[in-house]
PAVOTI-382681 format. One line per field, with one value per residue (C-alpha): x, y, z; residue in three letters. Coordinates in Angstrom, 1 decimal, m for minus. Each point is the difference from the previous one (the first is absolute). Layout:
<sites>
X	(X/...)
Y	(Y/...)
Z	(Z/...)
rest	(ALA/...)
</sites>
This chain:
<sites>
X	(m59.8/m2.2/m1.3/m0.6/m2.2/m2.0/m0.4/m1.2/m2.5/m1.3/m0.3/m1.9/m2.4/m0.7/m0.7/m2.3/m1.8/m0.6/m1.2/m2.4/m1.4/m0.7/m1.4/m3.6/m2.1/m2.1/m3.3/m2.6/m3.3/1.1/3.3/m1.7/m2.4/2.7/2.1/m2.9/m0.8/3.6/0.9/m3.2/0.3/m3.5/1.0/3.2/m1.9/m2.5/2.8/1.5/m3.5/0.2/3.4/m1.5/m3.0/2.4/2.0/m3.2/m0.9/3.3/m0.4/m3.3/1.4/2.8/m2.4/m0.7/3.7/1.8/1.6/3.5/1.8/3.1/1.0/3.2/0.0/2.8/m0.8/2.4/m1.8/1.8/m2.3/m1.6/m3.7/m0.9/m2.4/m1.1/m0.1/m0.9/3.3/m0.5/m3.3/1.7/m0.6/3.4/0.7/2.1/1.4/m0.7/1.3/3.0/2.2/0.1/m2.8/0.3/m3.1/m0.3/m3.5/m1.5/m3.8/m2.3/m3.7/m2.3/m3.5/m1.1/m3.7/m1.9/m2.9/0.5/3.6/m1.1/m2.6/2.8/2.0/m2.9/m0.7/3.7/m0.1/m3.2/1.6/3.0/m2.4/m1.7/3.3/0.5/m3.5/0.6/3.3/m1.9/m2.6/2.8/1.6/m3.2/m0.4/3.6/m0.7/m3.1/1.6/3.1/m2.0/m2.3/3.0/1.7/m3.1/m0.3/3.6/m0.6/m3.4/1.6/2.9/m2.4/m2.0/3.2/0.7/m3.5/0.1/3.4/m1.4/m2.9/2.4/1.9/m3.1/m1.3/3.5/m0.3/m3.5/1.1/2.9/m2.3/m2.5/2.6/1.0/m3.6/m0.3/3.1/m1.5/m3.3/m1.9/m0.6/m0.8/2.1/m2.6/0.6/3.7/m0.7/m2.3/2.5/2.7/m2.3/m0.8/3.7/0.8/m2.6/1.4/3.6/m1.2/m1.7/3.2/2.0/m2.5/0.1/3.8/m0.1/m2.7/2.2/2.6/m2.6/m1.5/3.5/0.7/m3.3/1.0/3.4/m1.7/m2.5/2.9/2.1/2.7/2.1/m1.8/3.1/0.6/m0.2/m2.4/m1.1/m3.2/0.4/m3.7/m2.5/m3.7/m1.1/1.9/m1.6/m3.6/0.2/0.4/m3.8/m1.5/m1.9/m3.5/m0.2/2.8/m1.8/m2.0/m1.0/1.2/0.3/2.4/2.6/0.1/2.5/m2.7/m1.8/3.1/0.5/m3.6/0.4/3.2/m1.7/m2.8/2.6/1.6/m3.4/m0.9/3.4/m0.4/m3.4/1.5/2.6/m2.8/m1.8/3.1/1.1/m1.8/2.2/2.8/3.7/3.0/3.5/2.9/3.2/3.3/2.8/3.6/2.2/3.6/0.9/3.3/0.3/2.8/1.7/2.8/0.0/0.4/m1.7/1.2/m3.3/m3.5/m3.4/m2.7/m3.7/m2.6/m3.7/m2.7/m3.8/m3.0/m2.6/m3.6/m2.0/m3.7/m2.3/m3.0/m2.1/0.8/m3.0/m1.8/2.7/0.5/m3.7/0.0/3.2/m1.6/m3.1/2.1/1.9/m3.1/m1.1/3.3/m0.3/m3.5/1.1/2.9/m2.3/m2.4/2.9/1.1/m3.6/0.0/3.3/m1.1/m3.0/2.3/2.4/m2.7/m1.1/3.5/0.9/m3.2/0.7/3.7/m0.9/m2.7/2.5/2.7/m2.4/m1.1/3.6/0.7/m2.8/0.9/3.5/m1.0/m2.5/2.6/2.6/m2.5/m0.8/3.7/0.5/m3.1/1.3/3.3/m1.8/m2.2/3.0/1.8/m3.0/m0.6/3.6/m0.2/m3.1/1.9/2.8/m2.6/m1.5/m3.4/0.6/0.3/2.4/m2.9/m0.6/3.7/m0.2/m3.2/1.6/3.2/m2.1/m2.0/3.3/1.3/m3.2/0.1/3.7/m1.1/m2.9/2.1/2.6/m2.6/m1.6/3.5/0.5/m3.5/0.6/3.4/m1.6/m3.0/2.6/1.4/m3.3/m1.4/3.1/m0.4/m3.8/0.5/3.0/2.5/2.3)
Y	(160.2/1.8/m3.1/m1.6/3.0/m0.3/m3.8/0.6/2.6/m2.3/m2.9/2.2/1.1/m3.6/m1.0/3.0/m0.8/m3.6/1.1/2.5/m2.8/m2.2/2.7/m0.1/3.2/0.3/1.8/1.3/1.1/3.5/m0.8/m1.8/2.9/2.6/m2.0/m0.3/3.7/0.8/m2.6/m1.2/0.9/1.6/2.4/0.9/0.8/2.2/1.9/0.5/1.3/2.6/1.1/0.2/2.1/2.4/0.4/0.7/2.7/1.6/m0.2/1.8/2.6/0.8/1.3/3.0/0.8/2.3/m2.0/1.2/m1.4/1.0/m0.7/0.5/m0.1/0.2/0.3/m0.2/1.3/m1.8/1.5/3.2/0.5/1.6/2.9/1.4/3.8/2.2/1.8/2.6/m1.8/m3.4/m2.7/m0.7/m2.8/1.1/m2.2/1.7/m1.0/m0.9/m3.0/m0.8/0.6/m0.8/0.4/m0.4/0.1/m0.2/m0.5/0.0/m0.8/0.1/m1.2/3.0/m1.0/m3.1/m1.3/m3.6/0.0/0.5/m2.7/m2.2/0.5/m1.1/m3.0/m1.0/0.2/m2.0/m2.6/m0.2/m0.5/m2.8/m1.7/0.0/m1.4/m2.8/m0.8/m0.3/m2.3/m2.2/0.1/m1.1/m2.9/m1.0/0.0/m2.1/m2.6/m0.3/m0.3/m2.6/m2.0/0.2/m1.3/m2.8/m1.2/0.0/m1.8/m2.7/m0.5/m0.1/m2.6/m2.0/0.2/m1.2/m2.7/m1.3/0.0/m2.1/m2.4/m0.5/m0.7/m2.4/m1.7/m0.6/m1.4/m2.2/m1.3/m0.8/m1.6/m2.2/m1.2/m0.8/m1.9/m2.1/m0.8/m0.9/3.1/1.7/m1.0/0.5/2.3/2.4/0.1/0.4/2.9/1.9/m0.7/1.3/3.1/0.6/m0.4/2.6/2.4/m0.4/0.6/3.2/1.1/m0.5/2.2/2.7/m0.1/0.9/2.6/1.7/0.6/1.2/2.5/1.2/0.7/1.8/2.2/0.8/0.8/2.4/1.6/0.4/m2.2/m2.5/m3.3/m2.0/2.0/m2.0/1.5/m0.7/1.5/1.2/0.9/m2.6/m0.3/0.7/3.2/1.2/m1.0/1.1/3.7/0.7/3.2/2.3/0.6/3.4/1.3/m1.0/2.7/m0.4/3.2/m0.2/3.0/m2.3/m2.4/0.3/m0.7/3.2/2.0/m1.4/1.0/3.5/0.4/m1.1/2.5/2.8/m0.9/m0.1/3.5/1.4/m1.6/1.7/3.3/0.1/0.3/2.6/2.2/m0.9/3.1/2.3/1.8/m1.0/2.2/m0.9/2.4/m0.4/1.7/m0.4/1.3/m0.5/0.7/m0.3/0.0/0.5/0.1/m1.5/m1.0/m1.7/3.0/m0.1/3.5/1.6/m1.1/1.6/m0.6/0.3/m0.9/0.1/m1.2/m0.3/m1.8/m2.2/m0.2/m3.0/0.4/m3.0/1.1/m3.0/m3.7/m1.3/m1.0/m2.4/1.5/m0.4/m3.7/m0.6/1.6/m2.1/m3.2/1.0/0.7/m3.6/m1.3/2.1/m1.3/m3.5/0.4/1.5/m2.9/m2.4/1.7/m0.3/m3.8/m0.5/1.7/m2.5/m2.9/0.9/m0.1/m3.4/m1.4/1.3/m1.6/m3.3/0.0/0.8/m2.9/m2.4/0.9/m0.4/m3.3/m1.1/0.8/m2.1/m2.8/m0.3/m0.4/m2.7/m1.8/0.3/m1.7/m2.7/m0.7/m0.4/m2.3/m2.1/m0.5/m1.0/m2.5/m1.6/m0.2/m1.6/m2.4/m1.0/m0.6/m2.2/m2.0/m0.6/m1.2/m2.4/1.7/2.1/m0.9/0.8/1.6/2.5/0.9/0.5/2.2/2.0/0.5/1.2/2.4/1.4/0.5/1.8/2.2/0.9/1.0/1.9/1.8/1.1/1.1/2.2/1.5/0.7/1.5/2.2/1.3/0.8/1.7/2.2/1.1/0.6/2.0/2.3/0.5/0.7/2.6/1.6/m1.1/m1.9)
Z	(155.7/m2.4/m1.6/3.5/1.0/m3.3/0.6/3.6/m1.1/m2.8/2.5/2.5/m2.7/m1.0/3.6/0.6/m3.2/1.1/3.3/m1.6/m2.2/3.0/2.2/1.0/0.1/3.1/m0.5/2.3/m1.6/0.2/m1.5/m2.9/m0.5/0.0/m2.4/m2.3/0.1/m0.8/m2.6/m1.8/m3.7/0.0/2.8/m1.8/m3.1/1.9/1.6/m3.4/m1.0/2.7/m1.3/m3.5/1.3/1.8/m3.2/m1.9/2.5/m0.4/m3.7/0.1/2.4/m2.4/m2.7/2.1/0.5/m2.5/m2.7/m1.3/m2.9/m2.0/m3.6/m1.9/m3.8/m2.6/m3.7/m3.0/m3.1/m2.6/m2.6/1.1/m0.6/m3.3/m0.3/m3.4/m0.1/m3.0/m1.1/m2.8/m0.8/m0.3/2.6/1.5/2.5/3.0/2.8/3.3/3.4/2.0/m0.4/3.7/2.5/3.7/2.4/3.7/1.4/3.5/0.3/2.9/0.4/3.0/0.3/2.0/0.4/m0.9/2.1/m1.3/1.3/3.6/m0.4/m1.5/3.2/2.1/m2.2/0.2/3.8/0.1/m2.3/2.5/2.8/m2.0/m0.5/3.8/0.6/m2.6/1.9/3.3/m1.6/m1.3/3.4/1.6/m2.4/0.6/3.8/m0.3/m2.4/2.2/3.2/m1.4/m1.4/3.3/1.8/m2.5/0.6/3.7/m0.3/m2.2/2.4/3.0/m2.0/m0.4/3.8/0.9/m2.6/1.3/3.5/m1.2/m1.8/3.2/1.9/m2.6/m0.2/3.8/m0.2/m2.9/2.1/2.7/m2.2/m1.6/3.5/0.8/m3.4/0.8/3.3/m1.4/1.4/m3.4/m3.5/m3.1/m1.6/3.0/m0.9/m3.7/0.6/2.0/m2.5/m2.8/2.1/0.7/m3.7/m0.9/2.6/m1.2/m3.6/1.2/1.8/m3.2/m1.9/2.7/m0.1/m3.7/0.7/2.5/m2.8/m2.3/2.5/0.9/m3.6/m0.4/3.1/m1.5/m3.4/1.7/1.8/m3.2/1.6/m2.1/0.1/0.9/3.2/3.2/2.5/3.5/1.4/3.6/0.9/1.0/m0.5/3.6/0.2/m3.3/0.5/3.6/m1.1/0.2/m1.3/2.2/m1.5/1.7/m2.2/m3.2/m1.8/m3.7/m1.7/m3.8/0.0/1.8/m2.9/m2.8/m2.6/1.2/m0.4/m3.5/m0.9/1.4/m1.9/m3.2/0.8/0.4/m3.3/m1.8/1.3/m1.1/m3.4/m0.3/1.2/m2.7/m2.7/2.0/0.2/m3.5/m1.3/2.0/m1.7/0.5/0.0/m1.1/0.4/m2.1/m0.5/m2.5/0.0/m3.0/m1.2/m3.7/m1.8/m3.8/m2.5/m2.9/2.3/3.3/2.3/3.5/1.1/m0.9/1.1/m0.6/2.7/0.0/2.7/0.6/2.4/m0.2/1.1/m1.7/1.1/m1.1/0.0/m0.6/m1.9/m1.3/0.4/m1.9/3.2/0.9/3.5/0.8/m1.0/2.0/3.1/m0.4/m0.1/3.0/2.0/m0.8/1.3/3.2/0.7/m0.6/2.5/2.6/m0.4/0.4/3.2/1.5/m1.0/1.6/3.2/0.2/m0.9/2.8/2.6/m1.3/m0.2/3.4/1.6/m1.7/0.9/3.6/0.1/m1.5/2.5/3.0/m1.4/m0.4/3.6/1.2/m2.5/1.2/3.6/m1.0/m2.1/2.8/2.4/m2.6/m0.5/3.8/0.1/m2.9/1.7/3.2/m1.9/m1.6/3.4/1.6/m2.9/0.2/3.7/m0.5/m2.6/2.5/2.5/m2.5/m0.1/m3.1/m3.7/m2.8/m2.0/2.8/m0.2/m3.8/0.4/2.8/m2.1/m3.0/2.2/1.4/m3.5/m1.1/3.2/m0.8/m3.6/1.2/2.6/m2.4/m2.5/2.8/0.6/m3.7/m0.2/3.0/m1.4/m3.3/1.7/1.9/m3.2/m1.8/2.9/0.0/m3.7/0.3/2.7/m1.7/2.7/m2.4)
rest	(MET/LYS/TYR/LEU/ILE/GLN/PHE/SER/THR/LEU/ALA/LEU/ALA/ILE/ILE/ALA/SER/ASN/LEU/ALA/VAL/GLY/GLN/THR/THR/LYS/LEU/SER/LEU/ASN/ASP/ALA/VAL/ASN/TYR/GLY/VAL/LYS/ASN/HIS/PRO/ASP/MET/GLN/ASN/LYS/ILE/LEU/GLY/GLU/THR/TYR/ALA/LYS/ALA/GLN/LEU/ASN/GLU/THR/ARG/SER/PHE/GLY/ILE/PRO/GLN/VAL/SER/ALA/ASN/LEU/GLN/PHE/VAL/ASP/ASN/ILE/GLN/LYS/GLN/VAL/PHE/VAL/PHE/PRO/VAL/ASN/GLY/THR/PRO/THR/PRO/ILE/ARG/VAL/GLY/ASN/THR/PHE/VAL/SER/THR/GLY/THR/ILE/GLN/ALA/THR/TRP/LEU/ALA/PHE/ASP/ALA/THR/TYR/PHE/LEU/GLY/LEU/LYS/ALA/ALA/ALA/ALA/PHE/THR/GLU/LEU/ALA/LYS/ILE/GLN/THR/ASN/LEU/THR/LYS/ARG/GLU/VAL/ILE/ILE/ASN/VAL/THR/LYS/SER/TYR/HIS/LEU/VAL/LEU/ILE/THR/LYS/GLU/ASN/ILE/GLY/LEU/LEU/SER/GLN/ASN/ILE/LYS/THR/LEU/GLU/SER/ILE/LEU/PHE/GLN/THR/GLU/GLY/TYR/TYR/LYS/ASN/GLY/PHE/ALA/GLU/LYS/ILE/ASP/VAL/ASP/ARG/LEU/LYS/LEU/ALA/LEU/SER/ASN/LEU/ASN/THR/GLN/LEU/ASP/ALA/LEU/SER/ASP/GLN/VAL/GLN/ILE/THR/GLU/LYS/LEU/LEU/LYS/PHE/ASN/MET/GLY/MET/PRO/ILE/ASP/THR/ASP/ILE/GLU/LEU/THR/ASP/ASN/LEU/GLU/SER/LEU/TYR/GLY/LEU/GLN/ILE/GLU/ASN/ASN/ASP/LEU/LYS/ALA/ASP/ALA/LYS/GLN/ARG/LEU/GLU/TYR/GLN/LEU/LEU/SER/ASN/GLN/LEU/THR/LEU/ALA/ARG/LEU/ASP/LYS/LYS/GLN/PHE/GLU/VAL/GLY/LYS/TYR/PRO/ASN/ILE/VAL/MET/PHE/GLY/ASN/TYR/GLN/GLN/ASN/ASN/PHE/GLY/ASP/LYS/LEU/ASP/TYR/SER/THR/TRP/TYR/GLY/ASN/SER/PHE/TRP/GLY/LEU/LYS/VAL/GLY/ILE/PRO/ILE/PHE/SER/GLY/PHE/ASN/ASN/LYS/ALA/GLN/ILE/VAL/LYS/ARG/ASN/VAL/ILE/ILE/GLU/GLN/THR/LEU/THR/GLY/ILE/LYS/MET/PHE/GLU/ASN/ALA/VAL/ASN/LEU/GLU/ALA/SER/MET/ALA/LEU/THR/LYS/TYR/GLN/ARG/SER/LEU/LYS/ALA/ILE/GLU/ILE/GLN/LYS/GLN/ASN/LEU/SER/LEU/ALA/ASN/GLU/ILE/LEU/SER/THR/THR/ASN/ALA/LYS/LEU/LYS/GLU/GLY/VAL/GLY/SER/ASN/LEU/GLU/ILE/ALA/ASN/ALA/GLN/GLN/GLU/LEU/LYS/THR/SER/HIS/THR/ASN/TYR/LEU/ASN/ALA/ILE/PHE/ASP/LEU/LEU/ASN/ALA/GLN/ILE/GLU/ILE/LYS/LYS/ALA/TYR/GLY/LYS/LEU)
</sites>
């Protein structure tokens, strides 16, 4: 019975494993973004960087906490130390000391006052904040890359759908034309042209099928997902580009951007770096204490111990550093001014970037409406041309031209959608909404 249970458990595990291998992961855009934020290696490294920064802050804080240590020491003086004393005017060597010496010591030190210590705490806290900002910057890049990759997969699949529809339409026209040719109402060149056009479309369809696999792998790579995972995208293009952004909610504010926060943090660190040289001339005070127990003897006997203890403080007073502090302060002033200049440049750049992103977004909205109308018109032209051919008043060349115009309209329409989706991302980034 025991072996039957073990065999059943193993069989169930194998079946579950096989089911897991064949399972398809369904992903909405939000699912893909959340997965990327959680699993992308760059995000994991940045989160580890935050942990490191917090540990560094705790390390810096520990310098201002009293430090206590204990020591135990045992000495066996195999040969006691020799001292030479004059005895009756004659230098005489005498061995002095105990054979066994045992010592127990407890020491304590405390950095009672040091201006640079408090600056170090502020710098460590700023460094921790810097790590968080860098994590958010990486998070934003992951979101952008995953979103664009998701859009690219949808665009490619939509292109396949439209191209497949064109192929079916062309196959129907080819079938009709072959019938006309057999009955003497069309020429062989008309049939050949349609076959050539159909062959070209099938070749493009094969290429797009390969491209879908490539774009899906790119999406999984940007998500930090294993490349061999089977995925199925659940969102569609219309639901994504239909989420229009209200222009009234958009206000260009550099302080909302992560880059501004990064520059501000760098400015804080530069000022703290300068401050450490300004306060470096202040005294520092270290308090210390010591408690000790000693045991001596020519035999191992720990019944008697002799204690001693003391405490004190040490004041360090910087006097002259050879003008090093002055030079260091000048260098830090330069860094501060450079950082302030960088902040001003970024503020101007944000206004320009926001204006350009808004213009591009508005232009993309208009372009997609125009391309949608053009696509509808191209379908209508193909339908009319096909009807004329059936009535015997049209030509195969008109069909080929109409088909090419429809394909071009499809391509332009999909490009307009892709441009609009990217414009949505860029405008959110420019206005600090991403």
